[in-house]
PAKOL-245526 format. One record per residue: residue in three letters; x, y, z of N, C-alpha, C in turn. Coordinates in steps of 0.1 Angstrom, whole numbers, plus 5000, padded with zeros to 4 digits. Layout:
<rs>
AlaXYZXYZXYZ...
</rs>
This chain:
<rs>
Gln050489618273049789578260050189668249Gly050689788252050989878241049789958237Gln050090048227049090138222049090148207Leu047890168201047790188187047590338185Val048290398176048190538173047990558158Glu046790608154046490638141046790788137Ser047190808125047390948120047190958105Gly047191078100047191098086045791148081Gly044791148089043491198085043491348082Gly042391388077042291538075041091568066Leu041091688060039991728052040491718037Val039691658029040091638015038791658006Gln038991697994037791717985037491577979Ala036291557975035891437969036791407957Gly037191287955038091247945039591257949Gly039791307961041191327966041691197973Ser042891207978043591097984044091127998Leu044191028006044891048019045590918022Arg046690928030047390808034047390798050Leu046690698055046690688070047790598074Ser048290628086049290548093048790488106Cys049290378110048990318123050290268129Ala050590318141051790288147051490208160Ala052290108162052190028175053190078184Ala052790148194053690208204053890108216Gly055090078219055289988230055089838227Arg054889808214054789668211054989648196Thr054989528191054889508176053589448173Phe053289438160052089378156052189218158Gly053389168159053489028161052988948149Tyr052388838152051888748141050388768138Tyr049888888142048488918140048188958126Ser047088928121046488998109046089138114Met046389238107046089378111044989428101Ala044189518107043089568099042789718102Trp042089778092041589908094040089898095Phe039489978104038089988106037690138106Arg036390158104035990298105034590308111Gln034390428116033090458122032590588117Gly031490588109030990708104029990768114Pro029490898112028590958121027290878123Gly026990838135025790768137025790628133Lys026890568129026990438124027790348133Glu027690218131028490118138029890118132Arg030890078140032190058135032189948125Glu032889958114032789858103034189828098Phe034389708093035589668087035889738074Val037189768072037589838059038489748051Ala039589708057040689638050041489558060Ala042089448056042989368065044089318057Met045189278064046389218058046889108067Ser047188998062047788888070049188928076Trp049588858086050888908092052088888083Thr051988798073052988788063052988888052Gly051788958051051589048041051188988028Ser051088858027050788798014049288798011Asn048388818020046988818018046388948023Thr045489008014044789128018043289098016Tyr042489178023041089158023040489298024Tyr039389328016038789458015037289448016Ala036689548022035289558022034889598007Asp033789558003033389577989033389727986Phe032989807996032889947993034190027991Val035289957993036590017991037489947981Lys036989837976037789767966038189847954Gly039389847950039889927939040290067942Arg039890117954040190247958041190257970Phe041190167979041990167991042990057990Thr044190077995045289977996045889978010Ile045889858015046489838029047889788027Ser048789828036050189778035050689788050Arg051789708052052389718065053889698063Asp054689758073056089748072056589628080Asn056689518074057089398081058489398086Ala059289488081060689488086060689548100Lys059789638103059689698116058589628124Asn057589588117056389528123055789618133Thr055889738131055189838140054389938133Met054389938119053690038112052789968101Met051690038099050689988089050090108083Tyr049690098070049190208063047890178055Leu047190278052045990268043046090388033Gln046290348021046290448010044790458005Met044290578006042890588002042790687990Asn042290637979042090717967040690727963Ser040390827955038990847950037990857962Leu038390937971037490947983036191017980Ser035190967987033791027985033291067999Pro032291147999031691188012031291068021Glu030890958014030490838021031690778029Asp032890808026034090758033034390838046Met033690948048033891028059033590948072Ala034690938081034590858093035790878101Ile035790828113036990808121037590668118Tyr038790668114039490538110040290488121Tyr040290358124040990298135041790178129Cys042790138136043490018133043389928145Asn043489798142043489698153043889558146Thr043989458154044089328149042789278143Arg042789178135041589118130041488978134Pro040488938143039489028149040189118159Pro039489228163040089318172040389258186Thr041689268190042089218203042789318212Leu043089438206043889538213042889648217Ser043389728227042589848230042589948218Trp041389998216041290088205041990218207Gly042590278197043290408198042290518196Gln042790638194041890748193041290758179Gly041890698169041490708156041990828149Thr041690838136042090958129040890998120Gln040491128121039291168114039591198099Val038691138091038791168076037491248073Thr037591358067036491438063036591468048Val035591438041035591458026034491548022Ser034891658016033891758011033491727997Ser032191757994031691727981031791857972
</rs>
């Protein structure tokens, strides 16, 4: 089935930026819509952003609109990204990638920590 590997998280000050990456190891994304999800401390995992397999349509949760941008490398079809700007402590979470709806095994995620 392959594996999803997220990276790019870290510690950033409020107002800062991070770029997350998602790699599909051992498979391609195929014709799936791909998405980013996150799970904050003591919270349920929630949807953040998604992109259709063609890349022509994007969808964002209201709380990230205008701040986050999702993209994917359709030439390779094995990489996806999330550019996160204007980060706030409310964005602190473990970020995961998967298809939308989620059909693959979840990866380890990448931790995003935002200091105020």
